[in-house]
Steps between C-alpha positions, in 0.01 A plus 500: 500500500322775301744471218463124495118532490529749205739277319267203553207700362708602202592139429132392529411766246773382260380146539138594437615691186669187379192294565296746294751477220515119486150428628594137562663496845384322814683649798525445876639699792621199706673168431309176436436275795362215302599343170172416329306796639740792502815427308501618136544243217756505219543220251627405156258216441727242656680668790301691751577729794295644783677814620442605866690829499637468857772759543733317742438146368358485154316177423407378157317168471630321190297263285555284195172391342597136432608422855245236589484183712275212392477264204230346277297418823346172379276488816350837408502582866474878535744629759706180505880493437434395140304817426769729638528874560646805332812585694697812589875518459537726806613854565768736386611709800688828486606583856556873562496531882590870507184586299249416767455872585353664190260757379334623178413134418326393179477167325332465169412274213495672156285260301568703184875413519481183713743646747469494887674778685581594862608852600589626845740718692730364771763692690490786240541275200230443238481132403326337200433142402367374166386143431382355177489158332638492143347260261772541230778434751317236704599675833368716770708820564527693827675841490604695807617867466548797728565868462827472695789273412614223725161477679431126466629265765325170577463145381308281250357157576261239356239331716462168329159355579616146407815501718718349230815686617629829379825567328668836469789589267608767257251746648216264439279278716322193348282208611404196299351161568207268439147500631357175629353426157844527337449838342840679486520870583752776540504869585781751543570863575805683373607838636670784314628815670616844416743631763580327828550128511331163503613180676357157562461398867368144534169491308469885500622788292621802702522842343669803654512865394339441160359786286246272334418129461334296229372152594415253221277204591406207291338161551398188312388139514534203268123499434408445129176465312571134421301226669732235348764631740254530787533878442859501621801536265759381750724794403665709768312835511787664673681505163219710347484723809875564487471581131213744552678678786828517315341651186291749702808591708684598191249771429482834675203567729369764250523245222309241704229746594465635143473148370235418760297818429501445121377142545232588760380808316462297183215321669367736764475813277271331249196614702434844637195566712417861588198568722585862600713674759494425871530778756828590663349391831423151360849463346652607829355200683713187557349206315371318812289805579426606145344170395251521787414859418454409134211269580267790578654787309588471133878490456572474124871455522470227756228319302735508201781357714279228636422392148857520389616309811350186353698551178816564706456176689433306181823626334688434825367142541430364152770510237667181385483249786203386710184704527413680823350272760258592781757745634638602165881476524535603860514282812672524841417151630574136414143409596297781342118509523346255250853400409515811270382255242296525177124491580306429183145587604563873466826625645770423236251592225432834667869564511491509118168679442680831420781349287341568161282808567790670683733444200726248668425197284858370528455447868211259427756253348622410848167340579496307174857381556409360837176332390657341195787366713256328741280333232661155489461458868143637498409264214618196684308598808192582288502154339523305818274709719193330640365848573478583133291212362292570192121476517545143377713425804824466315835673545575793281688411183560852369571845616647641824373631830651645815400535861428824683868542606827400342869543546782540236597128487183354342348447846142580599324526828145443627368253248401538136122504544486830689578753225488285185441792260820684588704400198207639300545825686869487421409444137320831496832676565662306216223625271508863628864539421421423129176711502696808609816441300376315188820292471403195296831329558441515879142385446609201286792394713399579854137600554311271262651163612404582861152626416436185297633268770288653775197492265564130440484444875160661528375326189521182701384650830184702440179336620148520358236614751222241542325647799400859561291771353399497135767764434764275652416154363707410199763764569869427558659576834820445695439202723575510876634853490558762762456876530815616678534499791166404660167331440419147388691292241250414234427492123461820309651770718472822303870581557617171341255515207598859427866418491446207256280727281783748497754233418296366216436850355872574509585161351251553212644840419858367513412213263337747265799732510736222396253313276562161664319205654159589356337171605602535865432873489145439384445236768616744772274767349201264530590424864538867584155570378359233738684619809256609774496875564447625848135552613345799672393431860220591729621851585633578158853379544725288279467149634829363625372135487239322292276492799469807717665449837364628843648832611624620156349845567713541803810321374789747523771260385822649372491327162267609221575191293150475344569836328800373308295543186492877564867537583752374411277309260280642227188291505283759679495862379229767532458487119498125440297396806349796689299277728811318628692826516221646723509184706874528536454843661247342744751228586772758564274702726406183693865400547561838663817694566463562872831447678321271750415262218727234351670741262874480436716761329489322166118491526504879465712477179279236339177677593634829372568332164156342507328830560704658221394226255139567604538876442463597865789742516432638843494169683806391301686813609376470859651151529823621341529757784393259768790281410733772625362481857716377786287182511584415137856617430811529709701820532731375209181466291512116488164336544415350838267217562584453816847413372646661191382388155588677179203414280293806597779731384487342157120467499431862572729604214296282270181648638612858421565402145138380479385847616674648201494239216320173432536270204359163606170525314628530144506879514758737641315727746667806642416647833228237586513566873666839552464610869354845563814608681714434200391815319791586273810300409629229273597134488769432246626161385218273618454187288184355346432164344553495134849637519407855579670754724300811602574839638181636649441863597202616708370838618209586727427123541460457121711371223716767335694291246662168448809385307530138382805308395455142375731211416271351239271651234134460581157645508484605861173554680526776756239625746460798733165525680230405252715598202645204315707528180714277286837641386789368299828479682842438340824392659755781538237767460330676789126554484373811673134545593306779665239477776240378249743236369541686176843518333709800584 
């Protein structure tokens, strides 16, 4: 017993040393008991896995991002069969009955390599599992090894959540069929062994006396981005699945892993955040305990990991297929909360807040692909909707709108008059991808047509105020709007007006960049200048509605929609409108962050970003830490609401970028909201609008130096504190500046 305890301590020390070396490992000392709260996620953008790490019966939930029920939902009934749900394929099970008795257990997720691991000792043998999802090979790979030959005996099975019938042959198990909406799907596992033997027994694969095992899993559906085919190609996805598995199976495990690491590192390693060194005691805590301790005691490595976790999730869930939904890529139910759909009044947009600043612009394209594929259906519903009549009482003849929720088949839910500015919010993302990347081909072919079409919709919809204060009369407002997800429906909600102001500003800049549509551009510019700005209320707050509502001072609602113009918009800044910026701080204080109030996990992320934009670094950092509490994040670091939602994980990554770099106000500002605890370190690879990438170094809470690389030549305005300078930047040539922004 004494020797075992010494060995255990030695292994713990080795593990902690590895954590210090990689600095990007979440680890646990017991298996997961719940998929969405404790299992660790892997994904290649299309295929996802939730790894439990159970020694005697490993369970991995398997997902494919296009596996949806539903259709175009002409009734727009939310929650009805036409709206549908994101589905799970089921579970991959590895049954190892002799491994129930074990010791020295560790499971981990290395977000720097995108590999989940399980290590333990059983009956004197050291066992190891590795799981990763390869984007290049379109498969998930499970590797089982041991330090003693012939140690693996057990069986492999699939638990098919759709009960289509399993088939086993040639050391593989597969399932394929159709959902009730006709979507075809297939998934398969293929086993490869070293030593021992494999055999098929019914719908199982049995293995006996194997030295090691490699399992290759793939999945697919016949979903396509083509509304003319009702988003279904009709092709048999099993053909693709077989091809992916065959090609992956022809590669060695080392080749598969190297290919995966090269692909993943090509994205993940673009950004490096260093906030200092955590103590050995902090690094020795399992993640479930460490994240709680980190709320009250600064843990620099863990704060870095929490930031990077959002980037890990984006790479894992947003590559070339659908964008991450309310649960990202991961789901263990066929009736998930809120259908694991696309909520357009904040959630899906928050998923992509860090895409550009965190140097993952390619991932943004998954959102654009989905939106563009839905437009024909959305246009038809916009034209015939009685809920979107113009101020003249006529149906819309131009543009496109969407309701507050939608699926992947052109279907909406909940009616189109609830969140009518949500395509305009989507349009912000189309513009931002250009603003950061400066790709005029993308702007011309993808972003500009959508920006113009949504602007055409609002050109018909905006209403002139005829009753109200003298500041309000004659202004343009969004009619019959709503401030999600509470309060009255009425004309001129600040949230709606701010989004349309943002849309018009982005459209004007897009038209100017391309030199097109001057007449319409000038018309939109004139309308933008007439849009009603939010007022300042009786206790100094930003008014959420045109008329102040009873109880606003004690309204602790989870949404801060009326502050869209601060973040993610750019209408309100401390420089351009100090009065509204000050009022925004009053509104944030009134909303409150007490856990007893109506504050969800994503509320912390949004408010952290808002405080950063308003230069309140300490409140921004406090909310960042509070998101790590047990109330707000699960042990696996997924957000919790009460049920898991992924938006906060993305939103807080975006908020941290705002601590370090802001570029929304026509100037690139470094360290605008640097927390006091972040004394010395660096942030390398962050992106700024204008096509700039910055490496920022700080020391003693002050700027030390900055390096700028740009994709276009320009006169760049850069700011630190009260120091503002204009410098010339040239593509292919780094520009180095000291703490005073002077060239080095």
